[in-house]
C-alpha positions as CSV (number, residue, x, y, z in Angstrom):
1,X,192.6,114.4,45.6
2,X,193.7,112.9,42.3
3,X,194.1,109.5,43.9
4,X,190.8,109.7,45.7
5,X,189.2,110.9,42.5
6,X,190.7,108.1,40.4
7,X,189.5,105.4,42.9
8,X,186.0,106.9,42.8
9,X,185.9,106.9,39.1
10,X,187.2,103.4,38.8
11,X,184.6,102.2,41.3
12,X,181.8,103.6,39.2
13,X,183.2,101.9,36.1
14,X,183.3,98.6,38.1
15,X,179.6,99.2,39.0
16,X,178.7,99.9,35.4
17,X,180.1,96.6,34.3
18,X,177.9,94.8,36.9
19,X,174.7,96.5,35.7
20,X,172.3,94.2,33.8
21,X,168.7,93.0,34.1
22,X,168.3,90.7,37.1
23,X,171.0,92.3,39.3
24,X,170.1,93.8,42.7
25,X,171.0,97.3,43.7
26,X,172.6,95.7,46.8
27,X,175.0,93.7,44.5
28,X,176.1,96.9,42.8
29,X,176.8,98.4,46.2
30,X,178.9,95.4,47.1
31,X,180.9,95.7,44.0
32,X,181.6,99.4,44.8
33,X,182.5,98.8,48.4
34,X,184.8,95.9,47.5
35,X,186.6,97.9,44.9
36,X,187.1,101.0,47.1
37,X,188.5,98.9,50.0
38,X,190.7,96.9,47.7
39,X,192.4,100.3,46.7
40,X,193.1,101.0,50.4
41,X,190.4,103.7,50.5
42,X,187.2,104.2,52.5
43,X,183.7,104.3,51.1
44,X,182.8,107.9,52.0
45,X,179.1,107.4,52.0
46,X,179.0,104.4,54.4
47,X,177.7,105.8,57.7
48,X,177.7,109.4,56.4
49,X,174.8,111.1,58.2
50,X,173.6,107.6,59.0
51,X,173.5,106.4,55.3
52,X,173.5,102.6,55.4
53,X,175.5,101.8,52.3
54,X,178.6,102.5,50.3
55,X,176.9,104.1,47.3
56,X,173.6,105.7,46.4
57,X,171.8,103.6,43.8
58,X,168.7,105.4,42.4
59,X,166.4,103.9,39.8
60,X,164.1,105.6,37.3
61,X,162.2,108.4,39.1
62,X,164.5,108.2,42.1
63,X,166.7,111.3,41.7
64,X,169.4,110.7,44.4
65,X,170.2,108.9,47.6
66,X,168.6,105.6,46.7
67,X,169.4,103.0,49.3
68,X,170.7,99.7,47.8
69,X,168.5,96.7,48.6
70,X,168.6,92.9,48.0
71,X,164.9,93.3,47.1
72,X,165.4,95.9,44.4
73,X,166.1,94.0,41.1
74,X,167.0,95.9,38.0
75,X,165.0,95.2,34.9
76,X,165.3,95.8,31.2
77,X,164.5,99.4,30.4
78,X,165.4,100.9,33.8
79,X,167.9,103.7,34.2
80,X,170.1,103.6,37.3
81,X,172.1,106.4,38.9
82,X,175.3,105.4,40.7
83,X,176.7,108.1,43.1
84,X,180.0,107.2,44.8
85,X,182.5,108.8,47.2
86,X,185.9,107.4,48.1
87,X,188.2,108.8,50.8
88,X,191.9,108.2,50.4
89,X,194.6,109.6,52.8
90,X,192.2,112.1,54.2
91,X,190.8,113.5,50.9
92,X,187.6,112.7,49.0
93,X,186.4,112.1,45.5
94,X,182.7,112.3,44.5
95,X,181.2,111.3,41.2
96,X,178.0,110.0,39.7
97,X,176.8,108.6,36.4
98,X,173.5,107.3,35.0
99,X,173.5,103.9,33.3
100,X,170.8,102.3,31.1
101,X,169.8,98.8,32.0
102,X,169.7,96.9,28.7
103,X,167.6,98.6,26.0
104,X,165.9,101.8,27.3
105,X,163.3,104.2,25.8
106,X,164.3,107.0,23.4
107,X,163.3,109.5,26.1
108,X,165.6,107.8,28.7
109,X,168.5,107.8,26.2
110,X,168.1,111.5,25.5
111,X,167.7,112.4,29.1
112,X,171.0,110.6,30.0
113,X,172.8,112.2,27.1
114,X,171.5,115.8,27.8
115,X,172.4,115.5,31.5
116,X,176.0,114.5,30.6
117,X,176.1,117.3,28.0
118,X,175.0,119.8,30.5
119,X,177.9,118.9,32.8
120,X,180.4,119.5,29.9
121,X,178.6,122.8,29.0
122,X,179.4,123.9,32.6
123,X,182.9,122.6,32.4
124,X,183.5,124.8,29.4
125,X,182.9,127.9,31.5
126,X,184.9,126.8,34.5
127,X,188.2,128.6,35.0
128,X,190.0,130.7,37.5
129,X,187.9,133.9,38.0
130,X,184.6,132.5,36.7
131,X,181.6,132.8,38.9
132,X,179.4,130.1,40.3
133,X,176.4,131.6,38.5
134,X,178.2,130.8,35.2
135,X,178.1,127.1,36.1
136,X,174.4,127.0,37.0
137,X,173.5,129.0,34.0
138,X,175.3,126.7,31.6
139,X,173.6,123.6,33.1
140,X,170.2,125.1,33.2
141,X,170.3,126.6,29.7
142,X,171.3,123.4,28.1
143,X,168.7,121.3,29.9
144,X,165.8,123.6,29.5
145,X,166.4,124.2,25.8
146,X,166.1,120.4,25.4
147,X,162.8,120.3,27.3
148,X,164.1,119.1,30.6
149,X,164.2,120.7,34.1
150,X,167.0,120.9,36.7
151,X,166.5,120.0,40.3
152,X,166.7,123.1,42.6
153,X,166.4,121.5,46.0
154,X,169.8,119.8,45.8
155,X,173.0,121.2,44.5
156,X,176.7,120.6,43.9
157,X,179.3,121.6,46.4
158,X,182.9,122.0,47.3
159,X,184.7,118.7,48.0
160,X,188.1,118.0,49.7
161,X,188.9,116.8,53.2
162,X,185.1,116.6,53.7
163,X,182.5,115.3,51.3
164,X,180.4,118.5,51.4
165,X,182.2,121.8,51.7
166,X,181.6,125.4,50.7
167,X,180.7,126.7,48.2
168,X,177.3,125.4,47.0
169,X,177.2,124.9,43.3
170,X,173.6,125.1,42.0
171,X,172.6,123.7,38.6
172,X,170.7,126.9,37.9
173,X,171.6,130.6,38.1
174,X,172.5,133.8,36.4
175,X,175.8,134.2,34.5
176,X,178.2,136.7,36.0
177,X,176.7,136.3,39.5
178,X,178.0,134.5,42.6
179,X,181.3,133.9,44.2
180,X,184.4,133.6,42.0
181,X,186.3,130.4,41.4
182,X,189.8,130.5,42.7
183,X,192.9,128.5,41.8
184,X,193.2,125.5,44.1
185,X,189.5,125.1,44.7
186,X,188.0,121.6,44.3
187,X,184.3,121.4,43.5
188,X,181.7,118.8,42.6
189,X,179.5,119.8,39.8
190,X,176.5,117.5,39.5
191,X,173.5,118.1,37.2
192,X,170.4,116.4,38.4
193,X,167.9,116.6,35.5
194,X,164.3,115.6,35.4
195,X,162.2,114.7,32.4
196,X,159.2,116.5,33.8
197,X,158.9,119.0,36.7
198,X,161.9,120.1,38.7
199,X,160.0,119.4,41.9
200,X,161.0,116.5,44.1
201,X,160.1,114.9,47.4
202,X,161.8,112.7,50.0
203,X,160.6,109.2,50.8
204,X,159.7,108.0,54.3
205,X,163.1,106.2,54.5
206,X,164.6,109.7,55.1
207,X,167.0,109.4,52.1
208,X,165.5,108.5,48.7
209,X,164.5,111.5,46.7
210,X,162.0,111.1,43.9
211,X,160.5,113.3,41.1
212,X,157.2,114.7,42.2
213,X,155.5,113.7,38.9
214,X,157.0,110.2,38.8
215,X,158.9,110.9,35.6
216,X,162.5,109.9,35.0
217,X,165.6,111.6,36.4
218,X,169.3,111.4,35.5
219,X,172.5,112.4,37.4
220,X,176.0,113.1,36.3
221,X,178.9,114.4,38.5
222,X,182.6,114.8,38.6
223,X,185.0,116.3,41.1
224,X,187.0,119.2,39.5
225,X,190.1,121.0,40.5
226,X,190.5,124.7,39.4
227,X,194.1,125.0,38.2
228,X,196.1,127.7,36.4
229,X,195.7,125.6,33.2
230,X,192.0,125.3,33.5
231,X,189.7,122.7,35.1
232,X,191.0,119.2,35.9
233,X,188.6,116.3,36.1
234,X,189.7,114.4,39.2
235,X,187.2,111.6,38.9
236,X,187.2,110.9,35.2
237,X,189.0,107.7,34.2
238,X,189.4,106.2,30.7
C-alpha cells in the first residue's frame, strides 16, 4: 500500500508539472500513464468500469470523472482536478488534487485552499476508534463555514486490493456517529467541494459529473492508513 500510494502521489506531481495554458487534458493523462507504468505499476482507472483513460481530469465546473481529451485545451484561469489510481503488486493507491492553470480568480484560489484545508481538518480527527461521522462532520463544517458546499452524491471509500472497498466515507455527517475506524484499515478521504450548490449531475458521456449551477468545484484526496501511531498518508509525497 505504501508503494502504490507513493507511485500515485508522484504521478500527480508529474501531472502538476505539465499543467499550463495550451496543454490538453489528454497530454496530462499521457504523462500520468507513462509515469505509473515506468514504476512497474498499473493505471488503476484505465478500463475500470469501462473508463477510457488512466486518470480523471476535470476542469472548472466538472466535479469528478472528467474524460481526458485531445480537444480539451486548458486555458489561463481554469482549475483542473487530477484524480489518479495506481495498482502495485495487487494493492492500490488513490489520490486527487486541484491545480490552478496560470493565474486564477480569488474565488478559485480560496476554493482550492478551503478544500485542502477540509481534508486536513478531517485528518485531525482520524484515529483508531474514531467514527466515520467524525470525518464527514469535520469536512462539512470547515467548508460550510467558508461559504462552500460539499457534494453528497459521491463519497470517499475504503481502498486496498480494490479501488473501492467498504466503508463509504461521506464528506458530511454527524460527529460521534457511524462505524468505528480500526487499526489496519486503509481509506480514501476525498472532499469534493462546490462554490455554489452541492447538487450535481452526470453528463451524457456516462462519466463526467458537473455542478448543477455551473459554478466551480475542487477536489482533494489521499489514501490513509489507520495505525497505532495515528493516520499515515500513503499518497502524500514531498
